[in-house]
KEMI-820561 format. One line per 2 residues: number of its first residue (from 0); their letters; for each residue x negated, y, z negated of C-alpha. Coordinates in nm, 2 decimals. Layout:
N
NUM	a	X:Y:Z ~ ... .
This chain:
608
0	ms	-1.39:4.90:-5.61 ~ -1.38:4.63:-5.87 .
2	ii	-1.17:4.31:-5.82 ~ -0.89:4.27:-6.07 .
4	pa	-0.83:3.90:-6.15 ~ -0.47:3.78:-6.13 .
6	pp	-0.30:3.64:-6.44 ~ -0.34:3.26:-6.46 .
8	fa	0.04:3.19:-6.46 ~ 0.07:3.35:-6.11 .
10	lt	-0.13:3.06:-5.95 ~ 0.14:2.80:-6.04 .
12	mp	0.46:2.75:-5.84 ~ 0.78:2.64:-6.01 .
14	ra	0.76:2.26:-6.02 ~ 1.14:2.19:-6.02 .
16	gm	1.20:2.41:-5.71 ~ 0.91:2.24:-5.52 .
18	sl	1.03:1.89:-5.60 ~ 1.39:1.96:-5.50 .
20	gl	1.27:2.11:-5.17 ~ 1.05:1.81:-5.10 .
22	ll	1.33:1.57:-5.16 ~ 1.57:1.76:-4.94 .
24	av	1.30:1.78:-4.66 ~ 1.24:1.40:-4.68 .
26	ai	1.61:1.32:-4.67 ~ 1.66:1.55:-4.36 .
28	tl	1.36:1.40:-4.19 ~ 1.48:1.04:-4.24 .
30	aa	1.82:1.12:-4.12 ~ 1.69:1.30:-3.81 .
32	ag	1.45:1.00:-3.74 ~ 1.74:0.75:-3.77 .
34	la	1.97:0.96:-3.55 ~ 1.70:1.01:-3.29 .
36	gw	1.61:0.64:-3.28 ~ 1.98:0.54:-3.25 .
38	es	2.05:0.78:-2.97 ~ 1.73:0.67:-2.79 .
40	yr	1.84:0.30:-2.83 ~ 2.19:0.39:-2.71 .
42	rg	2.06:0.56:-2.40 ~ 1.82:0.28:-2.33 .
44	ia	2.10:0.02:-2.35 ~ 2.33:0.24:-2.13 .
46	al	2.05:0.25:-1.87 ~ 2.01:-0.13:-1.90 .
48	dr	2.38:-0.17:-1.85 ~ 2.37:0.04:-1.53 .
50	sl	2.07:-0.16:-1.40 ~ 2.25:-0.49:-1.48 .
52	ad	2.56:-0.38:-1.30 ~ 2.35:-0.30:-0.99 .
54	rh	2.16:-0.63:-1.01 ~ 2.49:-0.82:-1.06 .
56	si	2.64:-0.65:-0.75 ~ 2.33:-0.72:-0.53 .
58	ta	2.29:-1.08:-0.65 ~ 2.66:-1.16:-0.62 .
60	dg	2.66:-1.02:-0.27 ~ 2.36:-1.24:-0.18 .
62	lt	2.53:-1.55:-0.33 ~ 2.86:-1.47:-0.15 .
64	ae	2.67:-1.42:0.18 ~ 2.50:-1.76:0.14 .
66	ie	2.84:-1.93:0.08 ~ 3.02:-1.74:0.36 .
68	rl	2.75:-1.85:0.60 ~ 2.90:-2.20:0.61 .
70	ry	3.25:-2.14:0.47 ~ 3.42:-2.19:0.81 .
72	lp	3.20:-2.47:0.92 ~ 3.43:-2.75:0.80 .
74	ri	3.72:-2.60:0.98 ~ 3.52:-2.56:1.30 .
76	lg	3.40:-2.92:1.27 ~ 3.77:-3.03:1.24 .
78	ed	3.84:-2.90:1.59 ~ 3.59:-3.14:1.76 .
80	pr	3.77:-3.42:1.95 ~ 3.51:-3.67:1.84 .
82	lh	3.62:-3.64:1.48 ~ 3.99:-3.66:1.60 .
84	al	3.90:-3.98:1.79 ~ 3.74:-4.13:1.48 .
86	la	4.04:-4.05:1.26 ~ 4.27:-4.21:1.52 .
88	ap	4.06:-4.53:1.54 ~ 3.85:-4.56:1.22 .
90	gd	3.72:-4.91:1.32 ~ 3.60:-4.81:1.66 .
92	ih	3.22:-4.84:1.65 ~ 3.18:-4.61:1.95 .
94	av	3.39:-4.34:1.79 ~ 3.18:-4.38:1.46 .
96	aa	2.85:-4.35:1.65 ~ 2.97:-4.04:1.84 .
98	an	3.09:-3.87:1.53 ~ 2.77:-3.96:1.34 .
100	ay	2.56:-3.81:1.62 ~ 2.77:-3.50:1.64 .
102	lk	2.75:-3.44:1.26 ~ 2.37:-3.49:1.26 .
104	aa	2.32:-3.25:1.55 ~ 2.55:-2.99:1.38 .
106	rg	2.35:-3.02:1.06 ~ 2.03:-2.93:1.24 .
108	vt	2.19:-2.63:1.41 ~ 2.38:-2.48:1.12 .
110	ga	2.13:-2.54:0.84 ~ 2.38:-2.73:0.62 .
112	de	2.23:-2.99:0.39 ~ 2.49:-3.26:0.48 .
114	ly	2.81:-3.29:0.69 ~ 3.05:-3.57:0.67 .
116	lv	3.41:-3.68:0.75 ~ 3.64:-3.83:0.48 .
118	gs	3.95:-4.03:0.58 ~ 4.29:-3.98:0.42 .
120	dg	4.21:-4.26:0.17 ~ 3.89:-4.08:0.05 .
122	it	3.65:-4.32:0.23 ~ 3.37:-4.15:0.43 .
124	la	3.41:-4.24:0.80 ~ 3.10:-4.05:0.94 .
126	as	2.81:-3.86:0.80 ~ 2.51:-3.66:0.92 .
128	nw	2.28:-3.89:0.71 ~ 2.44:-4.21:0.84 .
130	ne	2.09:-4.36:0.92 ~ 1.90:-4.22:0.62 .
132	pg	1.85:-4.33:0.26 ~ 2.14:-4.23:0.04 .
134	sf	2.39:-4.23:0.33 ~ 2.75:-4.12:0.26 .
136	lg	2.90:-4.38:0.49 ~ 3.16:-4.59:0.32 .
138	md	3.15:-4.39:0.00 ~ 3.47:-4.32:-0.18 .
140	yg	3.51:-3.95:-0.26 ~ 3.89:-3.96:-0.32 .
142	fr	3.84:-3.85:-0.68 ~ 3.65:-3.53:-0.58 .
144	py	3.85:-3.20:-0.62 ~ 3.72:-3.07:-0.29 .
146	fr	3.89:-3.37:-0.12 ~ 4.22:-3.34:-0.30 .
148	ga	4.22:-2.96:-0.28 ~ 4.17:-2.97:0.10 .
150	lk	4.45:-3.22:0.15 ~ 4.68:-3.00:-0.05 .
152	ag	4.58:-2.64:0.04 ~ 4.39:-2.68:0.37 .
154	ta	4.05:-2.57:0.23 ~ 3.86:-2.62:-0.09 .
156	qy	3.53:-2.53:-0.26 ~ 3.36:-2.72:-0.54 .
158	ya	3.02:-2.74:-0.70 ~ 2.89:-3.06:-0.85 .
160	vg	2.60:-3.30:-0.88 ~ 2.61:-3.54:-0.58 .
162	vt	2.73:-3.89:-0.68 ~ 2.52:-4.05:-0.41 .
164	tg	2.21:-3.84:-0.40 ~ 2.20:-3.70:-0.75 .
166	rp	2.13:-3.35:-0.62 ~ 2.36:-3.06:-0.70 .
168	ga	2.53:-2.86:-0.43 ~ 2.83:-2.66:-0.32 .
170	fl	3.09:-2.86:-0.12 ~ 3.30:-2.67:0.13 .
172	sa	3.59:-2.87:0.28 ~ 3.88:-2.83:0.53 .
174	ri	4.17:-3.05:0.62 ~ 4.19:-3.20:0.97 .
176	da	4.54:-3.24:1.10 ~ 4.51:-3.51:1.37 .
178	vt	4.68:-3.84:1.44 ~ 4.56:-3.93:1.09 .
180	tg	4.48:-3.67:0.83 ~ 4.11:-3.63:0.73 .
182	va	3.88:-3.39:0.55 ~ 3.56:-3.24:0.70 .
184	va	3.30:-3.15:0.43 ~ 2.98:-2.94:0.44 .
186	km	2.74:-2.97:0.15 ~ 2.49:-2.69:0.08 .
188	el	2.22:-2.71:-0.19 ~ 2.14:-2.38:-0.35 .
190	ga	1.82:-2.47:-0.52 ~ 1.63:-2.22:-0.29 .
192	le	1.82:-1.94:-0.47 ~ 1.69:-2.06:-0.81 .
194	ia	1.33:-2.06:-0.68 ~ 1.37:-1.71:-0.53 .
196	wa	1.52:-1.57:-0.86 ~ 1.24:-1.73:-1.06 .
198	ra	0.96:-1.60:-0.84 ~ 1.11:-1.25:-0.85 .
200	ge	1.12:-1.26:-1.23 ~ 1.50:-1.23:-1.24 .
202	lt	1.70:-1.36:-1.54 ~ 2.01:-1.50:-1.36 .
204	av	2.26:-1.78:-1.40 ~ 2.58:-1.90:-1.22 .
206	ad	2.85:-2.09:-1.40 ~ 3.15:-2.29:-1.28 .
208	pd	3.51:-2.21:-1.38 ~ 3.46:-2.41:-1.71 .
210	gm	3.16:-2.19:-1.79 ~ 2.90:-2.46:-1.72 .
212	vf	2.58:-2.31:-1.58 ~ 2.48:-2.50:-1.26 .
214	la	2.23:-2.25:-1.11 ~ 1.97:-2.06:-1.32 .
216	sq	1.63:-1.90:-1.28 ~ 1.55:-2.03:-1.63 .
218	pg	1.53:-2.41:-1.64 ~ 1.64:-2.41:-2.00 .
220	wr	1.98:-2.25:-1.91 ~ 2.08:-2.51:-1.64 .
222	fr	2.37:-2.74:-1.73 ~ 2.45:-2.55:-2.05 .
224	pl	2.79:-2.38:-2.10 ~ 2.83:-2.00:-2.17 .
226	sp	3.05:-2.09:-2.46 ~ 3.14:-2.43:-2.63 .
228	lg	3.34:-2.66:-2.41 ~ 3.68:-2.78:-2.53 .
230	pe	3.79:-3.15:-2.52 ~ 4.01:-3.09:-2.22 .
232	ni	3.72:-2.93:-2.02 ~ 3.49:-3.22:-2.10 .
234	sr	3.76:-3.48:-2.01 ~ 3.82:-3.31:-1.67 .
236	ie	3.45:-3.27:-1.59 ~ 3.40:-3.64:-1.67 .
238	ae	3.70:-3.74:-1.46 ~ 3.57:-3.54:-1.16 .
240	rr	3.22:-3.68:-1.23 ~ 3.10:-3.32:-1.16 .
242	yp	2.79:-3.36:-1.38 ~ 2.63:-3.68:-1.52 .
244	st	2.76:-3.77:-1.87 ~ 2.40:-3.75:-2.00 .
246	ll	2.39:-3.38:-1.93 ~ 2.73:-3.32:-2.10 .
248	sr	2.62:-3.50:-2.41 ~ 2.34:-3.26:-2.48 .
250	ae	2.49:-2.95:-2.33 ~ 2.45:-2.70:-2.61 .
252	pl	2.60:-2.35:-2.54 ~ 2.37:-2.07:-2.46 .
254	pi	2.29:-1.85:-2.76 ~ 2.52:-1.56:-2.65 .
256	dg	2.65:-1.31:-2.91 ~ 2.87:-1.05:-2.74 .
258	ls	2.65:-0.89:-2.48 ~ 2.32:-1.03:-2.62 .
260	ls	2.14:-1.35:-2.54 ~ 1.85:-1.49:-2.73 .
262	hp	1.55:-1.60:-2.53 ~ 1.25:-1.79:-2.68 .
264	ea	1.00:-1.58:-2.49 ~ 1.16:-1.25:-2.39 .
266	gv	1.34:-1.20:-2.72 ~ 1.69:-1.05:-2.71 .
268	lr	1.84:-1.00:-2.37 ~ 2.12:-0.77:-2.26 .
270	ih	2.36:-0.96:-2.03 ~ 2.63:-0.87:-1.78 .
272	tg	2.88:-1.12:-1.64 ~ 3.12:-1.09:-1.36 .
274	pv	3.29:-1.29:-1.08 ~ 3.13:-1.38:-0.75 .
276	rg	3.35:-1.27:-0.46 ~ 3.51:-1.55:-0.26 .
278	td	3.44:-1.81:-0.54 ~ 3.57:-1.91:-0.88 .
280	wt	3.22:-1.88:-1.03 ~ 3.08:-1.64:-1.29 .
282	ll	2.74:-1.47:-1.24 ~ 2.53:-1.37:-1.54 .
284	va	2.23:-1.14:-1.51 ~ 2.01:-1.03:-1.80 .
286	lp	1.73:-0.79:-1.89 ~ 1.51:-0.77:-2.20 .
288	te	1.61:-0.51:-2.46 ~ 1.26:-0.50:-2.61 .
290	ea	1.16:-0.19:-2.41 ~ 1.47:0.00:-2.54 .
292	rr	1.39:-0.11:-2.89 ~ 1.03:0.00:-2.86 .
294	ta	1.13:0.34:-2.72 ~ 1.39:0.39:-3.00 .
296	ll	1.13:0.30:-3.26 ~ 0.87:0.53:-3.10 .
298	ta	1.13:0.81:-3.09 ~ 1.22:0.76:-3.45 .
300	lv	0.85:0.76:-3.55 ~ 0.78:1.08:-3.34 .
302	tg	1.09:1.25:-3.49 ~ 0.99:1.14:-3.84 .
304	sl	0.63:1.26:-3.79 ~ 0.75:1.59:-3.65 .
306	ga	0.99:1.62:-3.95 ~ 0.71:1.54:-4.19 .
308	ll	0.48:1.79:-4.03 ~ 0.75:2.05:-4.04 .
310	sa	0.82:1.98:-4.41 ~ 0.45:1.99:-4.49 .
312	gm	0.43:2.32:-4.30 ~ 0.72:2.46:-4.49 .
314	va	0.57:2.36:-4.82 ~ 0.23:2.50:-4.71 .
316	la	0.40:2.82:-4.60 ~ 0.57:2.86:-4.94 .
318	qr	0.24:2.80:-5.12 ~ 0.07:3.04:-4.89 .
320	rq	0.32:3.31:-4.96 ~ 0.28:3.26:-5.33 .
322	im	-0.10:3.27:-5.30 ~ -0.08:3.58:-5.08 .
324	ri	0.12:3.76:-5.34 ~ -0.16:3.68:-5.59 .
326	rl	-0.43:3.77:-5.35 ~ -0.28:4.10:-5.25 .
328	rq	-0.33:4.22:-5.61 ~ -0.70:4.16:-5.57 .
330	aa	-0.74:4.29:-5.21 ~ -0.77:4.66:-5.28 .
332	dl	-1.15:4.65:-5.31 ~ -1.18:4.45:-4.99 .
334	ee	-1.01:4.72:-4.77 ~ -1.33:4.91:-4.69 .
336	rv	-1.52:4.59:-4.59 ~ -1.23:4.48:-4.37 .
338	qa	-1.23:4.81:-4.19 ~ -1.61:4.79:-4.14 .
340	rt	-1.57:4.43:-4.01 ~ -1.29:4.55:-3.78 .
342	re	-1.52:4.81:-3.62 ~ -1.79:4.54:-3.58 .
344	la	-1.54:4.31:-3.41 ~ -1.43:4.59:-3.18 .
346	ae	-1.79:4.65:-3.08 ~ -1.84:4.28:-3.01 .
348	ve	-1.52:4.27:-2.80 ~ -1.65:4.56:-2.59 .
350	er	-1.99:4.39:-2.55 ~ -1.82:4.07:-2.44 .
352	rr	-1.60:4.25:-2.19 ~ -1.91:4.41:-2.03 .
354	ae	-2.08:4.07:-2.02 ~ -1.77:3.92:-1.84 .
356	ee	-1.77:4.20:-1.59 ~ -2.14:4.14:-1.51 .
358	ll	-2.08:3.76:-1.48 ~ -1.79:3.82:-1.24 .
360	qt	-2.01:4.05:-1.02 ~ -2.29:3.79:-1.03 .
362	he	-2.05:3.52:-0.92 ~ -1.92:3.73:-0.64 .
364	rl	-2.27:3.79:-0.52 ~ -2.35:3.42:-0.52 .
366	vh	-2.04:3.34:-0.32 ~ -2.13:3.61:-0.07 .
368	aa	-2.48:3.46:-0.05 ~ -2.34:3.11:0.01 .
370	kl	-2.12:3.24:0.29 ~ -2.42:3.41:0.45 .
372	av	-2.62:3.08:0.43 ~ -2.34:2.89:0.60 .
374	lg	-2.32:3.16:0.87 ~ -2.69:3.14:0.93 .
376	rm	-2.68:2.76:0.96 ~ -2.41:2.78:1.22 .
378	st	-2.59:3.06:1.41 ~ -2.90:2.85:1.42 .
380	ai	-2.72:2.54:1.54 ~ -2.56:2.75:1.82 .
382	vh	-2.90:2.89:1.93 ~ -3.05:2.54:1.93 .
384	ei	-2.78:2.38:2.14 ~ -2.71:2.66:2.38 .
386	gq	-3.09:2.72:2.42 ~ -3.14:2.37:2.57 .
388	sl	-2.83:2.41:2.80 ~ -2.94:2.76:2.91 .
390	sa	-3.28:2.62:3.00 ~ -3.12:2.36:3.23 .
392	ld	-2.88:2.62:3.37 ~ -3.18:2.85:3.45 .
394	nn	-3.34:2.56:3.64 ~ -3.03:2.49:3.84 .
396	la	-2.99:2.86:3.93 ~ -3.36:2.87:4.03 .
398	aa	-3.30:2.57:4.25 ~ -2.99:2.74:4.40 .
400	qa	-3.20:3.05:4.48 ~ -3.46:2.83:4.65 .
402	hg	-3.20:2.65:4.85 ~ -3.04:2.98:4.95 .
404	da	-3.37:3.13:5.06 ~ -3.44:2.82:5.27 .
406	gr	-3.09:2.82:5.42 ~ -2.99:2.48:5.28 .
408	re	-2.62:2.56:5.23 ~ -2.52:2.21:5.11 .
410	rl	-2.79:2.20:4.85 ~ -2.71:2.55:4.75 .
412	aa	-2.34:2.46:4.70 ~ -2.44:2.15:4.50 .
414	al	-2.68:2.35:4.27 ~ -2.41:2.62:4.22 .
416	gr	-2.16:2.34:4.13 ~ -2.39:2.20:3.88 .
418	sr	-2.44:2.54:3.73 ~ -2.07:2.59:3.69 .
420	gm	-2.05:2.25:3.53 ~ -2.32:2.35:3.29 .
422	vg	-2.13:2.66:3.20 ~ -1.83:2.45:3.12 .
424	rl	-2.04:2.22:2.91 ~ -2.18:2.52:2.73 .
426	qg	-1.82:2.62:2.64 ~ -1.75:2.27:2.52 .
428	vv	-2.07:2.28:2.31 ~ -1.97:2.61:2.14 .
430	sr	-1.62:2.46:2.07 ~ -1.76:2.15:1.92 .
432	lr	-2.02:2.33:1.71 ~ -1.74:2.50:1.53 .
434	sf	-1.65:2.16:1.37 ~ -2.01:2.04:1.33 .
436	gr	-1.98:2.03:0.95 ~ -1.68:1.79:0.96 .
438	rq	-1.79:1.43:0.99 ~ -1.59:1.15:1.15 .
440	vs	-1.38:1.37:1.37 ~ -1.18:1.13:1.58 .
442	vt	-1.14:1.16:1.96 ~ -0.90:0.99:2.19 .
444	pe	-1.11:0.70:2.33 ~ -1.12:0.65:2.70 .
446	tv	-1.31:0.43:2.94 ~ -1.64:0.61:3.04 .
448	pl	-1.86:0.47:3.32 ~ -2.22:0.50:3.21 .
450	ap	-2.37:0.55:3.56 ~ -2.23:0.90:3.64 .
452	vl	-2.28:1.02:3.28 ~ -2.64:0.91:3.28 .
454	at	-2.69:1.06:3.63 ~ -2.57:1.40:3.50 .
456	av	-2.79:1.39:3.19 ~ -3.10:1.29:3.40 .
458	ei	-3.02:1.57:3.65 ~ -3.01:1.82:3.37 .
460	vt	-3.35:1.72:3.22 ~ -3.53:1.65:3.55 .
462	pr	-3.68:2.00:3.57 ~ -3.83:1.96:3.22 .
464	ar	-3.96:1.62:3.31 ~ -4.12:1.74:3.63 .
466	el	-4.29:2.03:3.44 ~ -4.45:1.78:3.19 .
468	gv	-4.52:1.51:3.45 ~ -4.29:1.26:3.30 .
470	qf	-4.14:0.99:3.51 ~ -3.80:0.81:3.46 .
472	al	-3.74:0.44:3.48 ~ -3.36:0.40:3.53 .
474	pe	-3.14:0.09:3.54 ~ -3.11:-0.06:3.88 .
476	ap	-2.83:-0.31:3.82 ~ -2.47:-0.19:3.78 .
478	mp	-2.41:-0.05:3.43 ~ -2.11:-0.13:3.21 .
480	sv	-1.85:0.11:3.09 ~ -1.80:0.21:2.73 .
482	rg	-1.52:0.36:2.51 ~ -1.58:0.72:2.42 .
484	dg	-1.58:1.07:2.55 ~ -1.77:1.17:2.87 .
486	pr	-1.88:1.53:2.78 ~ -1.99:1.42:2.43 .
488	le	-2.19:1.13:2.57 ~ -2.35:1.36:2.83 .
490	qv	-2.46:1.59:2.54 ~ -2.59:1.30:2.34 .
492	lt	-2.80:1.16:2.63 ~ -2.93:1.51:2.73 .
494	nl	-3.05:1.58:2.37 ~ -3.22:1.24:2.34 .
496	ll	-3.38:1.25:2.69 ~ -3.52:1.60:2.61 .
498	na	-3.67:1.47:2.28 ~ -3.83:1.18:2.46 .
500	id	-3.96:1.40:2.74 ~ -4.12:1.64:2.49 .
502	at	-4.27:1.36:2.29 ~ -4.41:1.19:2.60 .
504	gr	-4.54:1.52:2.75 ~ -4.80:1.55:2.47 .
506	tp	-4.97:1.22:2.54 ~ -5.21:1.11:2.81 .
508	ap	-5.08:0.96:3.14 ~ -4.90:0.75:3.22 .
510	rr	-4.60:0.94:3.09 ~ -4.28:0.74:3.12 .
512	vc	-3.93:0.74:2.98 ~ -3.74:0.41:3.03 .
514	ls	-3.36:0.37:3.00 ~ -3.19:0.03:2.97 .
516	tt	-2.84:-0.10:2.89 ~ -2.76:-0.43:2.70 .
518	rd	-2.43:-0.59:2.60 ~ -2.42:-0.67:2.23 .
520	ge	-2.11:-0.86:2.14 ~ -1.82:-0.61:2.17 .
522	gv	-2.06:-0.32:2.21 ~ -2.31:-0.17:2.46 .
524	li	-2.66:-0.07:2.36 ~ -2.82:0.22:2.55 .
526	ki	-3.20:0.22:2.48 ~ -3.44:0.51:2.55 .
528	ad	-3.81:0.42:2.52 ~ -4.10:0.66:2.57 .
530	tg	-4.47:0.64:2.58 ~ -4.52:0.91:2.32 .
532	pg	-4.69:0.88:1.98 ~ -4.39:0.71:1.82 .
534	lp	-4.18:0.79:1.51 ~ -4.32:0.87:1.17 .
536	pg	-4.25:0.66:0.86 ~ -3.90:0.72:0.72 .
538	ae	-3.76:0.81:1.07 ~ -3.40:0.78:0.94 .
540	gl	-3.45:1.11:0.75 ~ -3.49:1.30:1.09 .
542	ie	-3.11:1.26:1.14 ~ -3.04:1.50:0.85 .
544	pf	-2.98:1.87:0.95 ~ -3.29:2.10:0.93 .
546	vt	-3.53:1.80:0.89 ~ -3.82:1.79:1.15 .
548	gd	-4.10:1.55:1.21 ~ -4.46:1.60:1.31 .
550	pg	-4.53:1.78:1.63 ~ -4.53:1.54:1.93 .
552	qi	-4.27:1.31:1.77 ~ -3.90:1.28:1.81 .
554	gg	-3.74:1.55:1.61 ~ -4.07:1.72:1.56 .
556	qg	-3.99:2.05:1.74 ~ -3.73:2.31:1.69 .
558	lg	-3.50:2.35:1.38 ~ -3.42:1.99:1.31 .
560	lg	-3.06:2.00:1.43 ~ -3.07:1.80:1.76 .
562	ls	-3.05:1.45:1.61 ~ -2.80:1.56:1.35 .
564	iv	-2.57:1.69:1.63 ~ -2.63:1.36:1.82 .
566	qs	-2.53:1.16:1.51 ~ -2.22:1.37:1.46 .
568	ll	-2.11:1.33:1.82 ~ -2.16:0.95:1.81 .
570	eq	-1.97:0.91:1.49 ~ -1.67:1.09:1.66 .
572	mq	-1.69:0.81:1.93 ~ -1.73:0.53:1.67 .
574	ge	-2.09:0.49:1.78 ~ -2.43:0.45:1.60 .
576	ll	-2.78:0.60:1.64 ~ -3.08:0.39:1.56 .
578	la	-3.44:0.52:1.54 ~ -3.74:0.29:1.56 .
580	nd	-4.08:0.24:1.74 ~ -4.11:0.02:2.05 .
582	pd	-4.21:-0.34:1.94 ~ -4.49:-0.32:2.20 .
584	gt	-4.64:-0.02:2.01 ~ -4.62:0.21:2.32 .
586	gg	-4.40:0.48:2.17 ~ -4.06:0.56:2.02 .
588	lv	-3.74:0.37:2.08 ~ -3.40:0.53:2.03 .
590	ti	-3.09:0.30:2.05 ~ -2.73:0.41:2.09 .
592	rl	-2.45:0.16:2.03 ~ -2.10:0.23:2.16 .
594	pa	-1.78:0.01:2.18 ~ -1.76:-0.17:2.52 .
596	ad	-1.47:-0.08:2.75 ~ -1.40:-0.45:2.79 .
598	pg	-1.48:-0.64:2.47 ~ -1.39:-0.97:2.63 .
600	ep	-1.65:-0.94:2.90 ~ -1.93:-1.19:2.86 .
602	ee	-2.26:-1.06:2.73 ~ -2.52:-0.94:2.99 .
604	ge	-2.89:-0.94:2.97 ~ -3.09:-0.62:2.94 .
606	rg	-3.06:-0.40:3.25 ~ -3.33:-0.15:3.37 .
């Protein structure tokens, strides 16, 4: 079938309609991006406001707790008879000394920075720093509001820079009604709060009733008002000598605009202000708005990008529809080829389906083979471990039969008891072999005396040693105790002793296996040396499962699981296994290191 070309005019879309659609799409995209960005910024600022409210509550409570800690201290001081005695006789040197000593002791106990007593004329009569530089004794504080306020209302609170020391602090005062009226004052410096806020990265400030910031985590905020100070405020602050005049002269207001505060490093900050309970102070907390701005900008960009993509898609769709209308006129001759290609694709799909089924069956066969391999490995391990133990059990039963035939009842009972113990150990071996593949299995550590464990292991392997003519050299001195598990340690020693006996039995006499114990810092070393042919090069590889050495060497017989099982059991007891040759060149040397039961015990020499 021939292809009929489309008329040239059909390939061109109406220009006016396309331009109008594009302009409308751009306008909608910009509006959506702006609304999305604004909504994101609004939500971010709302989240900041909630976080600021929480921070304000927590910080205000901490500040109130710090003030409340000493709020009632001046009133309590006023109950002491020594201060009453001094107010009754201001010139009595003994009364002055007693009051000074009492205030100094009270300062050390309460944690206040300074404590002092002011007479009714405003002159300090006694102070905790009476014998220190910058003493308050004799100073006139009659102009301070905390003094006048206490005389008038009974108690007062005031924050100012100290006239004598030059250090700012909160002054808590209470009137003393004695023979002569006085005022007890406690000064507490809050500089530690500033340091804590700064270290925590908080943007926090505290202002007095006039709006002057006196505590701030940012040094540049301190002694600057939240808003411009009026002439009356400045006159009152100067009269009270609350802050040095040099600070007031350069106290520019903080750059606050509504709920925003400009910061030279953090940019625009969102602020929250509110009172501090129990005081006439104002607490300001702030957080940067940069994250909210970035999020809003990103939201706007993503929305705009999505709008642009959608607009481009709509334009492309319109163009595609136009092109499809053109191409449909030309598609009649392609119908047969499309059908043929469809049939080919159907055949390809069927072929792929069959290939996937074959792949799935192959995968299942591989999984089944892997399971069989693991099962074979575990079966081999069980045969290896139980084979050794059954050999020892057979020897014990043979001994029991011999004792029974000879009428030695006590030895018969002992042999049967050992046989029962061996059956219990076989059950433990089977239980532990189930978890052989898991490394670093922890056990509950306990104190294990080495002597009975070693005796049991030697008793198990003695028939094999007697058969091969191998003699044991055992430790004679008392052996230390270790931290571990008795049955596991018996299995470890039995395996290693059997390896040493087999290696030694293939060499000329004398055939000996020597055991010794040594303290090594906080551990105990158990050494098994033999007179066999020694270990081959790369002996560390013998510890891996299914790795064997040359015949006549440790790990050279069997299936290569013995040392791997020993290593696994030692790791469960936080122990180590070391393989080497005897330095004297007489055979192999296997060393076990286990934690000592008493790490503080002094080190001992080699035993055995």
